[in-house]
N, C-alpha and C positions, 0 to 999 in steps of 0.2 A: 489557510492546512498551519498546526501550530502554532503559538503563542510564546517562542522564541526561538531566531532568530543559530543556537547550534542544534538546536533540532527538523527545521524546514529544509536550513540548508546544507544536510547531513542523509536528510532523505533525498533530497535537490539529487544531488553529486558522490550517490555515491555506482560504480562503478557498475557493479551488478549490473543498470540502465543499462549499458552508457553514455551515462550524462555528458550532455556540450553544451558550451555557458554560450550558446551565440551573443548574445550579449551582456556591457555589463553598466550602471554607474551608480562611478563613485565608490567601488568598497573593490578589492582584490577582487581574481577571479580562477585562482593557480589554484585554487584544496578551498575547499566545504568550510578547516578552521578558519584560513584568513579574509573569508568572506563571512563567516559569521564573527567573529575579529570584530568587525567594519562596523558592520550592520551596529553590534554591540556598545559598542566605541557612542555614539554617535548620539544611540537610542540611550545612553544614561545621564544626559542632559534630561530626562522627560522621566523621571524616577518612580515617578505617583503614573507613572500614563501606560492602563493595567493591559493591554492588550498592544506590543506597537504592529507586530509582525499583518499582516496584508499581501494570502498569497489568492490569483488569481490562480486559474485553469486553463491552458487555451490550448484546444485540441480541433484538427479535422477529420473529418469523414474518412476511411476509407478511398471514398470518386478522387478525393483530392490528392490523391498522391502519383493513382496509377500512371503509368506510363517516366516517371518522375527520379533526378537519382535522390540523395538525403542529405545535399547537401540544396536545392533545391529547395527541398521541404523546411529547408528545419529554413531559407532566406525571407518565406511563405510565415511562417511564426514570428521570425522575430520583424515583419511588418505591420504584423500582425497583431505582437506586443508593443511596442512603437506604435502602435498607432491607437490601439484601447486609451495608452497610459494619457496620451494628446487631449483624445474624447471624454475620457475622465477628471481633465485639465488636476492634477498629477504631474508637477513637476516641485524643480527647487530639493533634489530625493536620490536615495537614494537607491537602489533598482537592480539589481538582476536572473535571468531571462535563461533557464536552463531546457535540454529541450534531451527526451530519453522513447526510446526508443527499443521500446517492455511489449512495445501493445500492437494489435491488427492495425489501432492507429495513430496517428503523428502526431505528438503532442508534445507541450514545454510549461512548465511551472515557473510563474513571470512572482516572483518575492516586492517586496518593498517593503520599503521604511517608514514610517507613520511620523516617526518625529524627522524632520524637515532639519536640509543644510542648515537653517536659520533656530533650529529648538524647536518649533511648532506643532507645535500636532494637524494632523491631515484627519480630518471629518470622516467619520464610517457613517454616517446616519444616511440611512437608507439604500445602504450597499451595496443590497439586490438590486434594487432597482437599476436602482443610476448601474451598473457592471450588465444589467442587459439588454440598459436602453445604448451602450455603448458595443458593447460584442456587437449589434444591430447594425448602427452604423459603419465599424465594422466592415461587418459582409456587403454592408452597397458598397464601400468604396472600391476595396477588390476585389469582387463579383468574384467571390467565398461561400459554398453549397448556404442556405441559410439554416439554421440550427432549427430556428423553431420549423420552418415549414419543415424538416425531419422527419419531428418529435409528431406533430401532430400526421403525419404522413406513417408512422409505425401506431400510433395510435388507433390508427381504423384499418389498421395491418391486424391488428390483435384486438377489432371493431370493438363495442362498444358496449359501457356497463348493463346495466338492465337500468340503472336511474337514469347515467345518461341516456337509453332509448326515450323512458317515461315523459325526458321535459321536456319542455312547452316553451314554457317565460326565462325570462334573460337567467333569473335569480335564482329558476328548477335546475337551468343548463349549469350553474354559477358552484350551485348548494351539489353534482350530484360529480358537474368534476374534482371537487375540492375533496368530495371522498373516496372519487377514484386512488384522488395524488397522495394521497395519505394512505391507501392503502399500499403503494408501491414503495413511500417512505417508511409502510413496517417490512416490508422485505425486503426492500435492499439493507436496512440496521437490523434483524433477525440472525443473522449469522454471521458480522461479526462481536454479538451479547461475548461476553467469556473467552474477549481475544485478541481484546483492543485493553492500552496501559492508561491510554486519554482517554481527551476530546481532540485534540490534536490529531491520534491513532484511529482515530473515527474519524476525521472527515478524511485521511490518508485513506479508505477505503470503501468509502462514498463516493469517495469527489467523481467520479468517472458517472456514477447516476442520475450524477446532476443535483447533487442532494448540497446543503451547504447547511454548517454545523456550527453554531448560532450560541453559545456559550453565555449566560448572561450575568455577567458581575458586581456586584459591592464594591466599593474601594475602602480597604480596612486599613487603618495605620500596619500593622505588621504583610499587608499586601493584599491582593486582590480575595474576594469570596465569591463562588460559587452557586448562586442558589432558584438558577433555570434554566435551561437552551432549549429554544425552535429550532427547529429544517425545515429551512424557504426547500419552497421545486414546482419551477414554475409559476410560480407569483404568486404562492401560497403559503404561509409561511403557518407550524406549525410547534403547541410547544408541545414536550414531552407527553408528557399524560393522553393529550390527543393521540396521540398514535399509539401507546400501548406506556400500561401500568411500568413495561419493563423500559420504558429507557424516561422518564419520570428524571433529573438533570441530581438526588438525591441516591435514583440505585441505579440508576450508571456510575454513576461514581463510590458506589459502594463492590461492581462490576469490574471497575478500575481499579479498585486496591487491594481485593484479590487476586487478579489477575497478577499487575505489581508484584505480592507474595510468594504468589508459585513461582515464574520468572526466577529468581536468584537458586531454586531447587530445581529449576529445567536446568538455567544454562549448569549446577556441576554436570549434573549426567549427563549432556550432551558431550562434555569437555572426559568425561573418564569413557565414555564409549568413543569416541576420536581419541582417546592414550589407548586402550581397548585391538587397538589397531592399526598400531605404527607396525607396520616392517616386520621389528622387533620384537614385540608382539604380537603376532598373528604369527613369527618363525615359534618361535615357543609354546603359543598354545598348539601348534598343531603336534608341532613334538612332547608334548604330552600326553594330547590326546592315540597319538600312534604303537607311546609308552602303553597307558591305559589300554588301549584296546588286545597289543597284544595284550596284557597279563591275566584278563579278563578272558580272551582265549585257549592261554595254558592249561587256567584254573576249569577250565568249562571242558573239554579235551578230554572225549572217554583213556583211560587203561590199556594200559595195550601191555598184555603176559611175557613173560619175562624171555629173552631166544639162549638156549645153551647151543653153547660151539661142541661140536666132536668134530674126531676126529674119523673125513670119507677113508671109507675100505676103499683099499687099492684094486683096479680089477684088474685084467687081465684086458691088452688090444684087442685082438680080437674080440670084445665085446662094441669096439667100436667102433664095427669094419660093420656100413653099410653094405646091402645088395649084397654077403656075401652065403 
C-alpha cells in the first residue's frame, strides 16, 4: 500500500485508528514524520528505483482474538511479522510494524524498505506467490487458523457458481475459479472508483478484500511512468482491462486526476462549514434567526383597531352591593 514512505507511514500511524507500533528496525517510531524521514534517507541511495515501499497487511480472524487482551493479540501480530520477514529472507533493511484497532478483526501493517542497509535493492519478483507461501509457513509455525482454509470455507458458504458446478477437468475448474475471482475483484473495485486519488489509496481500500494492486511502470529520466496495472487475488493475476474497462491503468489514472481536482474544493467547503459552526458563529446565527422571525411576525400580524380611553362615569356605591 503506497509508493511513498510519507504516504504509507501517515496512513499506518494515524491516530483515528489507535495505531500502536509493535516493532521497528532502523527507523524511529515516535511519529509518522520521523519514520518516513528515516525510510526516505536510506531510500535516497537508490534514486532510480521506482517503488521502494514494500507493504504487507497482517490480519488475524476474529476467532484468534477471543478471550485475549490487546497486548496478547499484538504480541501474536508481532511474532507473525517477524516470522514472515524471516521466511521471506528479508533482512538487513529498515521496517516498521504498526497495529490498528479500527476493524472487527485485529491487524497490523508491515512497512519495509526495499533499499537495504548496504544500498542494494530487495527484489519484489514473484512477491505475491512468495508472500502467500511465507504466510502459510507462519500459520503452521504459530498454530494460527489458515487463511486459505478459511477462504475456502467462505466460498463453500456462498456456494459455487454455475461454471464451478459444471467444471469437470482441472482446466475447467481453474477457469471457473479464475472467473469467480475476477468478479470478486471487480465487485471490490467498483465502489472505490471516483473516491480515491492514487493507486496507493486504492490499495488501502481493497487490501481487506485480499487484493494486491500492482502498477506496472516504465523507468524514465524524469521518473517512473505507469503503463498498466495488475490485480492479484487467490493466486490469480488480472490485467486491469480484464477486470473491466473502467479499471485499466489509463482510465483509473483519469479517475484519480478527477478526484484530486475536486479535492481542494471539497476541502475548502469543509473548512467553510467548520467555520460556520464555531460557537461564536452559531450564536450570531441564532440571534439573526430570532430577529428575522420577530420581524416577520410583526409584518404579518393583523392590525388591531385603535383603543380610545374615556372617563368612566361615577356610579353610586350601592350599585356594587350584591344581595341587597
